[in-house]
C-alpha positions in Angstrom: -1.3 -24.2 15.6 -2.6 -23.4 12.1 -5.9 -24.7 10.9 -5.3 -26.7 7.7 -7.8 -26.6 4.8 -7.1 -28.7 1.6 -9.1 -27.3 -1.3 -8.7 -30.6 -3.1 -11.1 -32.0 -0.5 -13.0 -28.9 0.8 -15.1 -26.5 -1.4 -14.0 -22.8 -1.4 -17.4 -21.9 -0.1 -16.8 -23.9 3.1 -13.3 -22.4 3.5 -14.7 -18.9 3.3 -17.5 -19.7 5.7 -14.9 -21.0 8.2 -12.8 -17.9 7.8 -15.9 -15.7 8.6 -16.4 -17.5 11.9 -12.9 -18.5 12.7 -11.9 -20.9 15.5 -8.2 -20.1 15.2 -6.1 -17.1 14.1 -3.8 -18.9 11.7 -4.8 -20.8 8.6 -3.0 -22.7 5.8 -4.8 -23.3 2.5 -3.5 -26.2 0.4 -4.1 -27.0 -3.3 -5.9 -23.8 -4.4 -5.2 -24.9 -8.0 -6.4 -21.6 -9.5 -9.7 -21.5 -7.5 -11.6 -18.2 -7.5 -12.7 -16.1 -4.6 -10.3 -17.7 -2.1 -10.3 -16.1 1.3 -12.8 -13.4 0.5 -14.7 -11.2 2.9 -12.6 -11.8 5.9 -13.4 -9.4 8.8 -11.1 -10.8 11.5 -7.5 -10.3 12.4 -6.3 -13.6 10.8 -3.2 -14.8 9.1 -4.0 -16.9 6.0 -1.3 -18.6 4.0 -2.4 -19.9 0.6 0.0 -22.4 -0.8 -0.3 -22.1 -4.6 -1.8 -20.1 -7.4 -5.3 -18.6 -7.1 -7.9 -17.4 -9.6 -10.1 -14.3 -9.6 -10.8 -12.0 -6.7 -8.6 -13.7 -4.0 -8.8 -11.8 -0.7 -11.5 -9.5 -2.0 -13.2 -7.2 0.5 -10.6 -8.0 3.1 -10.8 -6.4 6.5 -8.0 -6.8 9.1 -6.6 -10.1 7.9 -3.1 -10.8 6.5 -3.5 -13.0 3.4 -0.3 -14.3 1.7 -0.5 -16.1 -1.7 2.5 -18.3 -2.3 2.0 -18.2 -6.1 0.4 -16.1 -8.7 -3.1 -14.4 -8.5 -5.7 -13.9 -11.2 -7.9 -10.9 -11.9 -8.9 -8.5 -9.1 -6.8 -9.7 -6.2 -7.7 -7.7 -3.1 -10.5 -6.1 -4.9 -12.4 -3.6 -2.7 -10.1 -4.3 0.3 -10.8 -2.1 3.3 -7.9 -2.9 5.6 -5.3 -5.5 6.4 -2.5 -6.8 4.2 -2.6 -8.9 1.1 0.7 -10.2 -0.4 1.2 -12.1 -3.6 4.6 -13.8 -3.8 4.4 -14.2 -7.5 2.7 -12.1 -10.3 -0.8 -10.7 -10.4 -3.2 -10.4 -13.3 -5.2 -7.3 -14.2 -7.1 -5.0 -11.9 -5.1 -5.8 -8.8 -6.4 -3.8 -5.9 -9.4 -2.5 -7.9 -11.6 0.0 -5.9 -9.8 -0.8 -2.7 -10.4 1.6 0.1 -7.5 0.8 2.5 -4.9 -1.6 3.7 -1.7 -2.7 1.9 -1.4 -4.8 -1.2 2.1 -6.1 -2.0 2.9 -7.9 -5.3 6.4 -9.3 -5.3 6.4 -9.9 -9.1 4.7 -8.1 -11.9 1.1 -6.8 -12.1 -0.8 -6.6 -15.4 -3.1 -3.9 -16.8 -5.1 -1.6 -14.6 -3.4 -2.2 -11.4 -5.0 0.0 -8.8 -7.9 1.0 -11.0 -10.3 3.4 -9.2 -8.2 2.9 -6.0 -9.8 4.8 -3.1 -7.2 4.8 -0.3 -5.3 1.5 -0.6 -1.5 1.4 -0.7 -0.1 -0.9 -3.5 3.6 -1.8 -3.8 4.6 -3.8 -6.9 8.1 -5.2 -6.9 8.2 -5.6 -10.7 6.4 -3.9 -13.6 2.7 -2.8 -14.1 0.7 -2.9 -17.3 -1.2 -0.2 -19.1 -3.7 2.2 -17.5 -2.5 1.4 -14.0 -4.1 3.7 -11.3 -6.8 4.7 -13.9 -9.2 7.0 -12.1 -7.2 6.6 -8.9 -9.0 8.6 -6.2 -6.8 8.2 -3.1 -3.9 6.1 -1.9 -0.4 5.4 -3.1 0.9 3.1 -5.9 4.6 2.2 -5.8 6.1 0.6 -8.9 9.6 -0.7 -8.4 9.9 -1.6 -12.1 8.5 0.0 -15.2 5.0 1.2 -16.0 3.0 0.7 -19.2 1.0 3.1 -21.3 -1.5 5.6 -19.9 -0.2 5.6 -16.3 -2.6 7.5 -14.0 -5.2 8.2 -16.7 -7.9 10.5 -15.3 -6.2 10.5 -12.0 -7.8 12.3 -9.0 -5.7 12.4 -5.8 -3.9 9.1 -5.7 0.0 9.4 -5.7 2.2 7.3 -7.9 5.9 6.5 -7.5 7.8 4.7 -10.3 11.5 3.6 -10.1 11.8 2.5 -13.8 10.5 3.9 -17.0 7.0 5.1 -17.8 5.9 4.2 -21.4 3.3 7.1 -21.4 1.2 9.1 -19.0 -2.6 9.1 -19.2 -4.9 12.1 -19.5 -4.2 14.7 -16.7 -1.3 12.8 -15.2 2.0 14.7 -14.8 5.3 14.2 -13.2 5.7 16.1 -10.0 8.5 17.3 -7.7 9.8 14.7 -5.3 10.0 16.7 -2.0 11.4 15.5 1.4 7.9 14.5 2.6 7.4 12.3 -0.4 10.8 10.6 0.1 9.8 9.9 3.7 6.4 8.6 2.7 7.9 6.3 0.1 10.5 5.0 2.5 7.7 3.9 4.9 5.8 2.2 2.1 8.9 0.3 0.9 9.7 -0.8 4.5 6.2 -2.0 5.0 6.5 -4.0 1.8 9.9 -5.4 2.9 11.6 -3.8 -0.1 15.1 -2.3 0.0 15.0 0.1 -3.0 16.3 3.6 -2.5 13.4 6.2 -2.5 15.7 8.6 -4.2 15.6 6.4 -7.4 11.9 7.0 -7.8 9.9 9.7 -9.6 6.5 11.0 -8.5 3.4 11.4 -10.6 0.0 12.9 -9.8 -3.0 14.7 -11.2 -2.7 18.0 -13.0 -6.2 18.7 -11.7 -7.5 20.0 -15.0 -10.2 17.4 -15.6 -12.0 17.6 -12.2 -14.8 19.6 -13.9 -15.7 19.6 -17.6 -14.4 22.6 -19.5 -14.8 22.8 -23.3 -11.3 24.3 -23.5 -9.9 20.9 -22.3 -11.9 18.8 -24.7 -8.7 17.5 -26.5 -7.4 16.1 -23.2 -10.4 13.7 -22.7 
Protein backbone atom coordinates (compact mmCIF):
# COMPACT_ATOMS: atom_id res chain seq x y z
CA UNK A 1 0.00 0.00 0.00
CA UNK A 2 1.25 3.48 -0.89
CA UNK A 3 2.24 5.98 1.76
CA UNK A 4 0.10 9.09 1.33
CA UNK A 5 1.54 12.57 1.91
CA UNK A 6 -0.68 15.64 1.59
CA UNK A 7 1.39 18.78 1.03
CA UNK A 8 -1.57 20.88 2.14
CA UNK A 9 -0.77 19.56 5.61
CA UNK A 10 2.88 18.44 5.45
CA UNK A 11 5.85 20.69 4.54
CA UNK A 12 7.96 19.70 1.54
CA UNK A 13 11.00 19.38 3.80
CA UNK A 14 9.26 16.65 5.80
CA UNK A 15 8.23 14.86 2.60
CA UNK A 16 11.79 14.81 1.32
CA UNK A 17 13.15 13.65 4.66
CA UNK A 18 10.68 10.77 4.63
CA UNK A 19 11.68 9.82 1.09
CA UNK A 20 15.34 9.75 2.12
CA UNK A 21 14.59 7.17 4.86
CA UNK A 22 11.57 5.42 3.36
CA UNK A 23 9.36 2.99 5.22
CA UNK A 24 7.55 1.83 2.06
CA UNK A 25 8.42 1.60 -1.64
CA UNK A 26 5.37 3.37 -3.05
CA UNK A 27 4.32 6.96 -2.34
CA UNK A 28 1.53 9.32 -3.39
CA UNK A 29 1.93 13.07 -2.97
CA UNK A 30 -1.26 15.15 -2.95
CA UNK A 31 -1.78 18.90 -3.37
CA UNK A 32 1.72 19.92 -4.50
CA UNK A 33 0.17 23.21 -5.73
CA UNK A 34 3.37 24.35 -7.47
CA UNK A 35 5.68 23.61 -4.52
CA UNK A 36 9.40 23.67 -5.25
CA UNK A 37 11.95 20.86 -4.81
CA UNK A 38 9.35 18.11 -4.44
CA UNK A 39 10.85 14.61 -4.23
CA UNK A 40 14.47 15.78 -4.46
CA UNK A 41 17.59 13.78 -3.68
CA UNK A 42 15.95 10.34 -3.54
CA UNK A 43 18.54 7.55 -3.41
CA UNK A 44 16.24 4.53 -3.14
CA UNK A 45 14.28 2.41 -5.62
CA UNK A 46 10.93 4.07 -4.91
CA UNK A 47 7.83 4.84 -6.96
CA UNK A 48 6.54 8.36 -6.24
CA UNK A 49 3.32 9.66 -7.81
CA UNK A 50 2.85 13.43 -7.53
CA UNK A 51 -0.79 14.35 -8.11
CA UNK A 52 -0.65 17.88 -9.52
CA UNK A 53 1.63 20.67 -10.74
CA UNK A 54 5.08 21.24 -9.25
CA UNK A 55 7.46 24.20 -9.17
CA UNK A 56 11.24 24.40 -9.51
CA UNK A 57 13.63 21.42 -9.39
CA UNK A 58 11.19 18.58 -8.85
CA UNK A 59 13.01 15.23 -8.63
CA UNK A 60 16.41 16.93 -8.73
CA UNK A 61 19.44 14.73 -8.03
CA UNK A 62 17.30 11.61 -8.40
CA UNK A 63 18.95 8.22 -8.00
CA UNK A 64 17.08 4.95 -8.67
CA UNK A 65 13.55 6.25 -8.03
CA UNK A 66 10.67 6.50 -10.49
CA UNK A 67 8.96 9.86 -10.03
CA UNK A 68 5.81 10.67 -12.01
CA UNK A 69 4.29 14.16 -12.06
CA UNK A 70 0.63 14.16 -13.01
CA UNK A 71 0.70 17.79 -14.10
CA UNK A 72 3.19 20.41 -15.27
CA UNK A 73 6.69 21.00 -13.91
CA UNK A 74 8.59 24.25 -13.37
CA UNK A 75 12.22 25.08 -14.07
CA UNK A 76 14.87 22.37 -13.78
CA UNK A 77 12.82 19.20 -13.40
CA UNK A 78 15.19 16.24 -12.88
CA UNK A 79 18.15 18.63 -12.63
CA UNK A 80 21.39 16.71 -12.02
CA UNK A 81 19.57 13.36 -12.08
CA UNK A 82 21.95 10.40 -11.81
CA UNK A 83 19.68 7.42 -12.52
CA UNK A 84 16.07 6.27 -12.34
CA UNK A 85 13.11 7.64 -14.27
CA UNK A 86 11.27 10.95 -14.05
CA UNK A 87 8.09 11.44 -16.06
CA UNK A 88 6.08 14.63 -16.48
CA UNK A 89 2.58 13.95 -17.78
CA UNK A 90 2.14 17.60 -18.76
CA UNK A 91 4.57 20.32 -19.88
CA UNK A 92 7.94 21.31 -18.44
CA UNK A 93 9.43 24.77 -18.06
CA UNK A 94 12.99 25.67 -19.03
CA UNK A 95 16.18 23.72 -18.27
CA UNK A 96 14.50 20.33 -17.93
CA UNK A 97 17.13 17.69 -17.22
CA UNK A 98 19.89 20.29 -16.77
CA UNK A 99 23.33 18.75 -16.07
CA UNK A 100 21.77 15.31 -15.58
CA UNK A 101 24.26 12.44 -15.66
CA UNK A 102 21.98 9.44 -16.24
CA UNK A 103 18.52 7.96 -16.08
CA UNK A 104 15.51 8.69 -18.25
CA UNK A 105 13.45 11.90 -18.29
CA UNK A 106 10.16 11.75 -20.20
CA UNK A 107 8.04 14.84 -20.82
CA UNK A 108 4.73 13.95 -22.41
CA UNK A 109 3.95 17.54 -23.43
CA UNK A 110 6.25 20.41 -24.43
CA UNK A 111 9.52 21.52 -22.86
CA UNK A 112 10.59 25.17 -22.81
CA UNK A 113 14.01 26.71 -23.49
CA UNK A 114 17.30 24.96 -22.76
CA UNK A 115 15.89 21.48 -22.37
CA UNK A 116 18.87 19.24 -21.65
CA UNK A 117 21.32 22.10 -21.09
CA UNK A 118 24.77 20.68 -20.26
CA UNK A 119 23.36 17.15 -20.23
CA UNK A 120 26.02 14.65 -19.18
CA UNK A 121 24.56 11.23 -19.96
CA UNK A 122 20.81 11.47 -19.36
CA UNK A 123 18.26 10.31 -21.92
CA UNK A 124 15.44 12.82 -22.49
CA UNK A 125 12.32 12.10 -24.55
CA UNK A 126 9.92 14.98 -25.22
CA UNK A 127 6.54 14.13 -26.71
CA UNK A 128 5.93 17.67 -27.95
CA UNK A 129 8.17 20.62 -28.82
CA UNK A 130 11.32 22.04 -27.21
CA UNK A 131 12.30 25.70 -26.92
CA UNK A 132 15.42 27.55 -27.98
CA UNK A 133 18.95 26.41 -27.13
CA UNK A 134 17.93 22.90 -26.17
CA UNK A 135 20.89 20.58 -25.55
CA UNK A 136 23.15 23.66 -25.24
CA UNK A 137 26.61 22.35 -24.38
CA UNK A 138 25.24 18.81 -24.28
CA UNK A 139 28.17 16.57 -23.37
CA UNK A 140 26.69 13.05 -23.42
CA UNK A 141 23.31 11.33 -23.59
CA UNK A 142 20.41 11.45 -26.02
CA UNK A 143 17.66 14.06 -26.57
CA UNK A 144 14.60 12.89 -28.51
CA UNK A 145 12.08 15.49 -29.67
CA UNK A 146 8.87 14.11 -31.12
CA UNK A 147 7.68 17.60 -32.12
CA UNK A 148 9.59 20.68 -33.27
CA UNK A 149 12.74 22.34 -31.95
CA UNK A 150 13.34 26.08 -31.50
CA UNK A 151 16.33 28.25 -32.35
CA UNK A 152 19.97 27.28 -31.75
CA UNK A 153 19.39 23.57 -31.20
CA UNK A 154 22.54 21.89 -29.91
CA UNK A 155 24.56 25.08 -29.61
CA UNK A 156 28.18 24.29 -28.63
CA UNK A 157 27.34 20.59 -28.55
CA UNK A 158 29.93 18.02 -27.49
CA UNK A 159 28.94 14.34 -27.85
CA UNK A 160 25.24 14.29 -26.96
CA UNK A 161 23.02 12.94 -29.75
CA UNK A 162 19.79 14.65 -30.82
CA UNK A 163 16.83 13.17 -32.69
CA UNK A 164 14.02 15.43 -33.94
CA UNK A 165 10.84 14.30 -35.69
CA UNK A 166 9.53 17.75 -36.62
CA UNK A 167 11.14 20.94 -37.84
CA UNK A 168 14.22 22.65 -36.42
CA UNK A 169 14.02 26.45 -36.46
CA UNK A 170 17.82 26.77 -36.49
CA UNK A 171 20.94 24.90 -35.44
CA UNK A 172 23.37 26.35 -32.92
CA UNK A 173 27.11 26.77 -33.30
CA UNK A 174 28.86 23.54 -34.32
CA UNK A 175 25.64 21.49 -34.52
CA UNK A 176 24.99 19.75 -37.84
CA UNK A 177 22.58 17.21 -39.27
CA UNK A 178 24.09 13.73 -39.50
CA UNK A 179 23.29 10.50 -41.29
CA UNK A 180 20.68 8.27 -39.68
CA UNK A 181 22.36 4.86 -39.80
CA UNK A 182 20.80 1.51 -38.74
CA UNK A 183 22.41 1.66 -35.30
CA UNK A 184 20.79 5.04 -34.70
CA UNK A 185 17.38 3.77 -35.78
CA UNK A 186 17.77 0.88 -33.33
CA UNK A 187 18.91 3.20 -30.54
CA UNK A 188 16.00 5.54 -31.13
CA UNK A 189 13.50 2.67 -31.20
CA UNK A 190 14.69 1.59 -27.75
CA UNK A 191 14.36 5.13 -26.37
CA UNK A 192 10.86 5.57 -27.78
CA UNK A 193 9.80 2.21 -26.35
CA UNK A 194 11.21 3.11 -22.92
CA UNK A 195 9.22 6.36 -23.05
CA UNK A 196 6.04 4.50 -24.10
CA UNK A 197 5.93 6.34 -27.44
CA UNK A 198 4.75 4.87 -30.75
CA UNK A 199 6.43 7.20 -33.27
CA UNK A 200 8.33 5.61 -36.16
CA UNK A 201 12.11 6.10 -35.80
CA UNK A 202 12.36 6.51 -39.57
CA UNK A 203 10.49 9.83 -39.26
CA UNK A 204 13.31 11.43 -37.22
CA UNK A 205 16.49 13.24 -38.20
CA UNK A 206 19.74 13.03 -36.27
CA UNK A 207 21.90 15.97 -35.19
CA UNK A 208 25.30 16.09 -33.54
CA UNK A 209 28.52 17.99 -33.11
CA UNK A 210 30.69 18.98 -36.08
CA UNK A 211 33.59 18.82 -33.59
CA UNK A 212 35.11 22.09 -34.75
CA UNK A 213 34.85 23.98 -31.45
CA UNK A 214 36.48 21.47 -29.09
CA UNK A 215 39.64 23.58 -29.10
CA UNK A 216 39.88 27.29 -29.85
CA UNK A 217 41.15 28.05 -33.33
CA UNK A 218 41.38 31.62 -34.57
CA UNK A 219 40.16 30.38 -37.94
CA UNK A 220 36.84 29.42 -36.36
CA UNK A 221 36.26 32.74 -34.60
CA UNK A 222 33.14 33.50 -36.64
CA UNK A 223 31.49 30.31 -35.41
CA UNK A 224 31.60 31.31 -31.72
